[in-house]
Backbone as JSON Lines, residues from 0, in Angstrom:
{"i":0,"aa":"M","n":[0.48,-0.95,-0.36],"ca":[-0.02,-0.09,0.04],"c":[0.61,0.81,-0.26]}
{"i":1,"aa":"S","n":[0.6,2.29,-0.75],"ca":[1.9,3.23,-0.97],"c":[0.75,4.2,0.55]}
{"i":2,"aa":"L","n":[1.73,5.68,0.4],"ca":[1.0,6.59,1.36],"c":[0.72,7.8,0.51]}
{"i":3,"aa":"P","n":[-0.06,8.85,0.89],"ca":[-1.27,9.22,0.46],"c":[-0.55,10.36,-0.88]}
{"i":4,"aa":"W","n":[0.82,10.26,-1.0],"ca":[0.96,11.52,-1.61],"c":[1.84,10.57,-3.23]}
{"i":5,"aa":"P","n":[1.0,11.08,-4.06],"ca":[2.28,10.39,-5.54],"c":[3.77,10.52,-5.47]}
{"i":6,"aa":"M","n":[4.8,9.75,-5.96],"ca":[5.76,10.49,-6.22],"c":[6.5,11.91,-6.72]}
{"i":7,"aa":"E","n":[5.41,12.05,-7.86],"ca":[6.14,13.54,-8.28],"c":[5.67,14.08,-7.32]}
{"i":8,"aa":"S","n":[5.18,14.7,-6.2],"ca":[4.55,15.37,-5.74],"c":[5.53,15.38,-4.58]}
{"i":9,"aa":"L","n":[7.2,14.83,-3.95],"ca":[8.01,14.48,-2.97],"c":[9.59,14.02,-3.6]}
{"i":10,"aa":"L","n":[9.06,14.44,-4.86],"ca":[10.57,14.16,-5.37],"c":[10.7,15.58,-5.99]}
{"i":11,"aa":"P","n":[11.6,16.28,-6.76],"ca":[12.14,17.56,-7.52],"c":[12.54,17.17,-8.8]}
{"i":12,"aa":"H","n":[11.67,15.43,-9.67],"ca":[12.7,15.23,-10.71],"c":[11.04,15.18,-11.88]}
{"i":13,"aa":"A","n":[10.77,14.95,-12.77],"ca":[9.99,14.59,-14.01],"c":[10.77,13.57,-14.57]}
{"i":14,"aa":"W","n":[9.54,13.11,-15.14],"ca":[9.88,11.73,-15.52],"c":[10.37,12.63,-17.48]}
{"i":15,"aa":"P","n":[11.64,12.12,-17.25],"ca":[11.66,10.78,-17.31],"c":[13.12,10.16,-16.4]}
{"i":16,"aa":"M","n":[13.11,11.49,-15.52],"ca":[14.17,11.33,-14.51],"c":[13.68,10.85,-13.09]}
{"i":17,"aa":"L","n":[12.8,10.23,-12.39],"ca":[11.38,9.96,-11.54],"c":[11.78,8.57,-11.22]}
{"i":18,"aa":"L","n":[12.31,7.66,-10.94],"ca":[13.16,6.68,-10.83],"c":[11.72,5.75,-10.54]}
{"i":19,"aa":"L","n":[11.36,6.56,-9.79],"ca":[11.04,5.56,-8.48],"c":[9.08,5.32,-8.6]}
{"i":20,"aa":"D","n":[8.45,4.27,-8.44],"ca":[6.97,4.6,-8.28],"c":[6.07,4.24,-7.54]}
{"i":21,"aa":"D","n":[6.82,4.47,-6.1],"ca":[5.3,4.53,-5.09],"c":[5.87,4.85,-3.83]}
{"i":22,"aa":"A","n":[5.7,5.39,-3.2],"ca":[6.6,5.81,-1.26],"c":[5.54,4.76,-0.41]}
{"i":23,"aa":"L","n":[6.33,3.89,0.26],"ca":[5.79,3.21,0.71],"c":[5.42,3.35,1.8]}
{"i":24,"aa":"S","n":[6.06,3.68,2.79],"ca":[6.25,3.59,4.33],"c":[7.0,4.96,4.5]}
{"i":25,"aa":"H","n":[6.57,5.65,5.81],"ca":[7.88,6.95,6.44],"c":[7.57,6.3,7.67]}
{"i":26,"aa":"G","n":[8.95,6.77,8.4],"ca":[9.1,7.24,9.84],"c":[10.33,8.3,10.06]}
{"i":27,"aa":"D","n":[10.49,8.74,11.23],"ca":[10.99,9.73,11.97],"c":[12.73,9.44,10.78]}
{"i":28,"aa":"D","n":[12.91,7.73,11.04],"ca":[14.71,8.2,10.65],"c":[14.8,7.28,9.09]}
{"i":29,"aa":"C","n":[13.53,7.01,9.18],"ca":[13.37,5.8,7.53],"c":[12.13,5.91,6.79]}
{"i":30,"aa":"V","n":[12.73,5.02,5.31],"ca":[11.27,5.13,4.2],"c":[11.9,4.41,3.97]}
{"i":31,"aa":"A","n":[10.14,3.97,2.83],"ca":[11.0,2.73,2.48],"c":[9.84,2.85,0.79]}
{"i":32,"aa":"T","n":[10.86,2.84,-0.44],"ca":[9.65,3.3,-1.57],"c":[9.93,2.01,-2.45]}
{"i":33,"aa":"R","n":[9.76,2.11,-3.34],"ca":[9.6,0.15,-4.88],"c":[9.82,0.61,-6.13]}
{"i":34,"aa":"V","n":[9.52,0.04,-6.98],"ca":[9.84,0.51,-8.96],"c":[9.74,-0.79,-9.39]}
{"i":35,"aa":"T","n":[9.26,-0.74,-10.19],"ca":[8.86,-1.9,-10.9],"c":[9.55,-1.27,-12.06]}
{"i":36,"aa":"I","n":[10.89,-2.21,-12.66],"ca":[11.31,-1.95,-14.1],"c":[11.03,-2.5,-15.06]}
{"i":37,"aa":"R","n":[10.94,-1.33,-15.89],"ca":[10.14,-1.52,-16.69],"c":[10.74,-1.67,-18.34]}
{"i":38,"aa":"P","n":[10.22,-1.94,-19.47],"ca":[11.24,-1.23,-20.37],"c":[11.19,-0.29,-20.73]}
{"i":39,"aa":"D","n":[10.37,0.74,-20.6],"ca":[10.62,2.38,-20.74],"c":[11.29,2.43,-19.88]}
{"i":40,"aa":"H","n":[12.2,2.04,-19.1],"ca":[12.98,2.99,-17.61],"c":[13.74,3.99,-18.56]}
{"i":41,"aa":"P","n":[14.28,5.19,-17.92],"ca":[15.71,5.73,-19.06],"c":[16.94,5.13,-18.96]}
{"i":42,"aa":"F","n":[17.07,4.0,-18.37],"ca":[17.93,3.37,-18.14],"c":[18.37,1.9,-18.71]}
{"i":43,"aa":"A","n":[17.07,1.77,-19.21],"ca":[17.02,0.23,-19.59],"c":[17.7,0.05,-21.17]}
{"i":44,"aa":"T","n":[17.67,-1.39,-21.1],"ca":[18.48,-1.72,-22.31],"c":[18.3,-2.85,-22.71]}
{"i":45,"aa":"S","n":[18.49,-3.87,-24.16],"ca":[17.78,-5.04,-23.44],"c":[18.36,-6.15,-22.16]}
{"i":46,"aa":"E","n":[18.98,-5.85,-22.02],"ca":[19.43,-6.52,-20.62],"c":[18.43,-5.86,-19.95]}
{"i":47,"aa":"G","n":[18.33,-5.34,-19.59],"ca":[17.45,-4.83,-17.76],"c":[17.65,-3.34,-17.69]}
{"i":48,"aa":"V","n":[18.17,-2.65,-16.19],"ca":[18.5,-1.4,-16.62],"c":[19.86,-1.72,-15.75]}
{"i":49,"aa":"P","n":[21.08,-1.76,-15.69],"ca":[21.93,-1.39,-15.34],"c":[22.23,-1.56,-13.29]}
{"i":50,"aa":"G","n":[23.1,-2.1,-12.26],"ca":[22.95,-2.8,-11.66],"c":[23.68,-1.05,-11.0]}
{"i":51,"aa":"H","n":[23.98,-0.77,-11.22],"ca":[24.89,0.84,-10.91],"c":[23.72,1.94,-11.04]}
{"i":52,"aa":"V","n":[22.41,1.43,-11.28],"ca":[21.71,2.79,-11.52],"c":[20.95,2.38,-9.55]}
{"i":53,"aa":"G","n":[21.35,1.24,-9.16],"ca":[20.96,1.13,-7.82],"c":[21.48,2.76,-7.24]}
{"i":54,"aa":"I","n":[21.95,3.02,-7.03],"ca":[22.69,3.85,-6.4],"c":[21.36,4.85,-6.39]}
{"i":55,"aa":"E","n":[21.42,5.9,-7.4],"ca":[19.88,6.56,-7.76],"c":[19.03,6.59,-7.47]}
{"i":56,"aa":"L","n":[18.9,5.25,-6.74],"ca":[17.12,4.67,-6.81],"c":[17.11,4.56,-5.11]}
{"i":57,"aa":"M","n":[18.09,4.64,-4.92],"ca":[18.66,5.04,-3.1],"c":[18.28,6.27,-3.03]}
{"i":58,"aa":"A","n":[19.77,7.19,-3.7],"ca":[19.33,8.43,-3.38],"c":[18.04,9.1,-3.76]}
{"i":59,"aa":"Q","n":[16.85,8.22,-4.77],"ca":[15.81,9.56,-4.53],"c":[14.54,8.77,-4.0]}
{"i":60,"aa":"T","n":[15.29,7.73,-2.91],"ca":[14.49,7.49,-1.95],"c":[15.15,8.54,-0.78]}
{"i":61,"aa":"C","n":[16.34,8.6,-0.69],"ca":[16.33,9.54,0.64],"c":[16.04,11.1,0.26]}
{"i":62,"aa":"G","n":[15.37,10.71,-1.03],"ca":[14.67,12.47,-1.27],"c":[13.45,12.64,-0.83]}
{"i":63,"aa":"A","n":[12.46,11.0,-1.01],"ca":[11.73,11.25,-0.44],"c":[11.47,11.08,0.86]}
{"i":64,"aa":"W","n":[11.87,10.55,1.6],"ca":[11.97,10.58,2.7],"c":[12.23,12.56,3.87]}
{"i":65,"aa":"A","n":[12.78,13.04,2.47],"ca":[12.38,14.92,3.3],"c":[11.18,15.18,2.36]}
{"i":66,"aa":"G","n":[11.1,14.7,1.21],"ca":[9.8,14.91,0.87],"c":[8.5,14.89,1.55]}
{"i":67,"aa":"L","n":[8.53,13.93,1.48],"ca":[7.8,12.84,2.79],"c":[7.67,14.15,4.28]}
{"i":68,"aa":"N","n":[9.0,13.98,4.49],"ca":[8.98,15.08,6.27],"c":[8.13,16.35,5.76]}
{"i":69,"aa":"A","n":[8.13,17.22,4.44],"ca":[8.32,18.47,4.08],"c":[6.23,18.02,4.37]}
{"i":70,"aa":"R","n":[6.1,17.04,3.13],"ca":[5.06,17.17,2.99],"c":[3.59,17.82,4.55]}
{"i":71,"aa":"K","n":[4.3,16.3,5.61],"ca":[3.13,15.61,6.44],"c":[3.52,17.28,7.33]}
{"i":72,"aa":"Q","n":[4.28,18.04,7.39],"ca":[4.43,18.59,7.71],"c":[3.65,20.59,6.75]}
{"i":73,"aa":"A","n":[3.42,20.5,5.69],"ca":[3.07,20.79,5.19],"c":[4.05,22.11,4.88]}
{"i":74,"aa":"E","n":[5.62,22.04,4.93],"ca":[5.94,22.92,3.6],"c":[6.51,22.14,2.45]}
{"i":75,"aa":"P","n":[7.29,23.04,1.67],"ca":[7.58,22.91,0.51],"c":[8.21,21.38,0.37]}
{"i":76,"aa":"V","n":[7.89,21.33,-0.84],"ca":[9.33,19.95,-1.1],"c":[10.95,21.11,-1.72]}
{"i":77,"aa":"R","n":[11.74,20.7,-0.88],"ca":[12.85,21.05,-1.54],"c":[13.7,20.27,-2.67]}
{"i":78,"aa":"V","n":[14.9,20.6,-3.6],"ca":[15.6,19.56,-3.96],"c":[17.4,19.59,-3.12]}
{"i":79,"aa":"G","n":[17.22,18.28,-3.34],"ca":[18.38,17.76,-2.49],"c":[19.22,17.2,-3.5]}
{"i":80,"aa":"Y","n":[20.72,16.63,-2.88],"ca":[21.85,16.78,-4.08],"c":[22.61,15.9,-2.86]}
{"i":81,"aa":"L","n":[22.8,14.72,-4.12],"ca":[23.49,13.62,-4.17],"c":[24.9,13.77,-3.65]}
{"i":82,"aa":"L","n":[25.64,13.72,-2.67],"ca":[27.19,14.15,-2.53],"c":[27.8,12.38,-2.52]}
{"i":83,"aa":"G","n":[27.58,11.19,-1.71],"ca":[28.28,10.92,-2.4],"c":[27.58,9.41,-2.05]}
{"i":84,"aa":"T","n":[28.76,7.97,-2.27],"ca":[28.16,7.01,-2.2],"c":[29.61,6.39,-1.72]}
{"i":85,"aa":"R","n":[29.35,5.41,-0.18],"ca":[30.28,4.94,-0.04],"c":[29.83,3.58,0.25]}
{"i":86,"aa":"R","n":[30.49,2.89,-0.41],"ca":[30.68,1.12,-0.09],"c":[29.4,-0.29,-0.37]}
{"i":87,"aa":"Y","n":[29.37,1.07,-2.14],"ca":[28.2,0.21,-2.61],"c":[28.41,-1.09,-3.41]}
{"i":88,"aa":"T","n":[27.34,-2.52,-2.78],"ca":[27.33,-3.81,-3.01],"c":[26.58,-3.87,-4.17]}
{"i":89,"aa":"V","n":[26.58,-4.57,-4.74],"ca":[25.61,-5.01,-5.46],"c":[25.67,-6.5,-6.21]}
{"i":90,"aa":"D","n":[24.63,-7.56,-6.09],"ca":[24.65,-8.81,-6.26],"c":[24.87,-8.79,-7.74]}
{"i":91,"aa":"R","n":[23.72,-7.83,-8.78],"ca":[23.63,-8.42,-10.49],"c":[24.26,-7.5,-10.88]}
{"i":92,"aa":"S","n":[24.17,-7.55,-11.87],"ca":[24.73,-6.98,-12.56],"c":[23.47,-6.05,-13.8]}
{"i":93,"aa":"W","n":[22.57,-6.42,-13.24],"ca":[21.29,-5.77,-13.95],"c":[20.07,-6.1,-13.59]}
{"i":94,"aa":"F","n":[18.95,-5.19,-13.37],"ca":[17.88,-5.31,-12.6],"c":[17.34,-5.71,-14.22]}
{"i":95,"aa":"R","n":[16.5,-7.28,-13.88],"ca":[15.66,-7.36,-14.96],"c":[14.17,-7.19,-14.89]}
{"i":96,"aa":"F","n":[13.21,-6.32,-16.43],"ca":[12.61,-6.1,-16.21],"c":[11.44,-7.22,-15.41]}
{"i":97,"aa":"G","n":[10.23,-6.75,-15.11],"ca":[9.92,-7.1,-13.77],"c":[10.06,-6.75,-12.06]}
{"i":98,"aa":"D","n":[10.99,-7.58,-12.32],"ca":[11.76,-7.25,-11.04],"c":[11.15,-6.02,-9.97]}
{"i":99,"aa":"V","n":[10.86,-6.08,-9.41],"ca":[9.73,-5.4,-8.54],"c":[11.08,-4.6,-7.39]}
{"i":100,"aa":"L","n":[11.81,-3.8,-6.85],"ca":[12.83,-3.6,-5.91],"c":[12.14,-2.65,-5.3]}
{"i":101,"aa":"D","n":[12.4,-3.14,-3.62],"ca":[12.01,-2.22,-2.64],"c":[12.89,-2.19,-2.05]}
{"i":102,"aa":"I","n":[13.33,0.05,-2.41],"ca":[14.77,-0.06,-1.4],"c":[13.95,1.44,-0.33]}
{"i":103,"aa":"Q","n":[14.8,0.57,0.42],"ca":[14.62,1.08,2.53],"c":[15.69,1.96,2.68]}
{"i":104,"aa":"A","n":[15.46,2.94,3.37],"ca":[17.57,4.2,3.77],"c":[16.64,4.39,5.09]}
{"i":105,"aa":"K","n":[17.53,4.61,5.38],"ca":[17.26,4.92,7.16],"c":[18.69,5.52,7.49]}
{"i":106,"aa":"L","n":[18.29,6.93,8.41],"ca":[18.66,8.39,8.54],"c":[19.86,7.16,9.78]}
{"i":107,"aa":"L","n":[21.43,7.65,9.39],"ca":[22.72,7.69,9.96],"c":[22.27,9.04,10.96]}
{"i":108,"aa":"F","n":[22.82,10.2,10.55],"ca":[23.46,11.49,10.73],"c":[22.83,12.28,9.86]}
{"i":109,"aa":"R","n":[22.34,13.27,10.54],"ca":[21.74,14.36,10.43],"c":[22.38,15.8,11.11]}
{"i":110,"aa":"D","n":[23.01,16.42,10.17],"ca":[23.54,17.99,10.8],"c":[23.59,18.75,9.26]}
{"i":111,"aa":"Q","n":[22.97,20.4,9.98],"ca":[22.78,21.32,8.76],"c":[22.4,20.93,7.08]}
{"i":112,"aa":"G","n":[21.66,20.33,6.85],"ca":[21.69,19.91,5.45],"c":[22.34,18.89,5.48]}
{"i":113,"aa":"M","n":[23.28,18.44,5.52],"ca":[23.43,16.9,5.53],"c":[23.3,15.74,5.85]}
{"i":114,"aa":"G","n":[22.94,14.93,5.37],"ca":[22.48,13.51,5.93],"c":[23.25,12.49,5.31]}
{"i":115,"aa":"V","n":[23.45,11.31,6.34],"ca":[23.66,9.92,5.5],"c":[22.92,9.48,6.19]}
{"i":116,"aa":"F","n":[22.43,8.12,5.46],"ca":[21.28,7.11,5.47],"c":[22.08,6.15,5.15]}
{"i":117,"aa":"Q","n":[21.85,5.23,5.35],"ca":[22.18,3.6,5.25],"c":[20.87,2.92,4.41]}
{"i":118,"aa":"C","n":[21.16,2.62,2.75],"ca":[20.28,1.83,2.1],"c":[20.29,0.5,1.81]}
{"i":119,"aa":"R","n":[19.14,-0.37,1.31],"ca":[19.27,-1.54,0.97],"c":[18.57,-1.32,-0.2]}
{"i":120,"aa":"I","n":[18.6,-2.31,-1.4],"ca":[17.92,-2.68,-2.22],"c":[17.41,-4.62,-2.45]}
{"i":121,"aa":"M","n":[15.7,-4.9,-1.8],"ca":[15.0,-5.9,-1.79],"c":[15.07,-5.9,-3.07]}
{"i":122,"aa":"V","n":[14.9,-8.16,-4.12],"ca":[13.48,-8.2,-4.68],"c":[13.46,-9.56,-3.53]}
{"i":123,"aa":"E","n":[11.79,-9.82,-4.26],"ca":[11.81,-11.16,-3.31],"c":[12.1,-10.95,-1.6]}
{"i":124,"aa":"G","n":[12.06,-10.17,-1.09],"ca":[12.63,-10.67,0.27],"c":[13.96,-10.4,0.18]}
{"i":125,"aa":"K","n":[15.1,-10.19,-0.67],"ca":[16.42,-10.81,-0.68],"c":[17.4,-9.62,-0.71]}
{"i":126,"aa":"P","n":[18.07,-9.02,0.12],"ca":[19.15,-8.19,0.06],"c":[19.89,-8.27,-1.64]}
{"i":127,"aa":"V","n":[19.51,-7.3,-2.43],"ca":[20.87,-7.47,-3.33],"c":[21.68,-6.34,-3.75]}
{"i":128,"aa":"A","n":[21.25,-4.89,-3.2],"ca":[22.47,-4.53,-3.18],"c":[22.75,-3.14,-2.12]}
{"i":129,"aa":"E","n":[23.72,-2.63,-1.22],"ca":[23.57,-1.93,-0.1],"c":[24.44,-0.82,-0.55]}
{"i":130,"aa":"A","n":[24.31,0.08,0.04],"ca":[25.76,1.24,0.4],"c":[25.31,2.5,0.82]}
{"i":131,"aa":"Q","n":[25.43,3.34,1.56],"ca":[25.71,4.39,2.25],"c":[25.96,4.9,1.81]}
{"i":132,"aa":"I","n":[24.51,6.41,1.48],"ca":[23.85,7.12,1.39],"c":[24.59,8.71,1.3]}
{"i":133,"aa":"N","n":[25.1,9.85,1.09],"ca":[25.5,10.98,1.79],"c":[24.61,12.11,0.77]}
{"i":134,"aa":"V","n":[24.11,12.93,1.4],"ca":[23.35,13.81,0.52],"c":[23.14,15.54,1.34]}
{"i":135,"aa":"Y","n":[22.66,16.06,0.45],"ca":[22.36,17.66,1.06],"c":[21.34,18.27,0.56]}
{"i":136,"aa":"Q","n":[20.94,19.38,1.44],"ca":[19.62,19.83,1.42],"c":[19.89,21.03,1.86]}
{"i":137,"aa":"P","n":[19.67,22.26,0.72],"ca":[20.16,23.44,1.01],"c":[19.18,23.95,2.3]}
{"i":138,"aa":"D","n":[19.06,25.05,3.48],"ca":[17.79,25.53,3.32],"c":[17.37,26.0,2.25]}
{"i":139,"aa":"G","n":[15.76,26.93,2.83],"ca":[14.86,27.03,2.36],"c":[15.37,27.58,0.86]}
{"i":140,"aa":"D","n":[16.01,28.13,0.66],"ca":[16.34,29.51,-0.04],"c":[16.85,28.38,-1.31]}
{"i":141,"aa":"G","n":[16.59,27.04,-1.96],"ca":[16.75,26.31,-3.69],"c":[15.02,26.43,-3.9]}
{"i":142,"aa":"L","n":[15.14,25.61,-4.53],"ca":[13.99,25.46,-5.89],"c":[13.59,24.35,-5.12]}
{"i":143,"aa":"E","n":[12.06,24.21,-5.35],"ca":[11.13,23.09,-4.38],"c":[9.57,23.01,-5.69]}
{"i":144,"aa":"V","n":[9.29,21.83,-5.34],"ca":[8.74,21.25,-6.68],"c":[7.57,22.93,-7.08]}
{"i":145,"aa":"G","n":[7.77,22.21,-8.18],"ca":[6.6,23.11,-8.53],"c":[6.88,24.45,-9.59]}
{"i":146,"aa":"D","n":[8.26,25.06,-9.21],"ca":[8.77,26.07,-9.54],"c":[9.69,25.3,-11.2]}
{"i":147,"aa":"A","n":[10.22,26.17,-12.06],"ca":[10.47,26.47,-13.18],"c":[10.92,26.75,-13.71]}
C-alpha cells in the first residue's frame, strides 16, 4: 500500500528522471519506496537496467524521505543533492524487466542539511544491493517542487 502522496509530489524530478513508483512507508528516520523495472525505464537496455543505477534509486529514496517530511509538515518540497556513495555493493549486473525493487533508507546522521543514510535494495525479500548514501539539502532558498 502506498502513502497518500504521489512520488512526483515528493521529489523535484520529472519523467523520465523520476525513477521511483511509490513511497510505501515513512518514519522519523526511515523510508521505503518501490519501483518495478520496465522496458520504458530511462536506463533500460535489452538486458534490463544496469545494477549501478541502484545508487540513484537509493538517492531518490533518501529524497523521498525529505519530501515526505516536508509534506507531513505542510512545507514545500525542496531540492537535495547526492554528494557521494560509500561501499555500494550489488549482487547482479542487471535489474531485469519485471523485477520489483523495494528500496529502504535509514537515516544515520543529519546536521545542517547534511545527511547520511544506510540504504538497501531488496528483490523478493532478499537484499541485492547496499550502500551508504551522503546527501545535502540546502536551507529554504533553493528550488522547490513545482518551480520551473
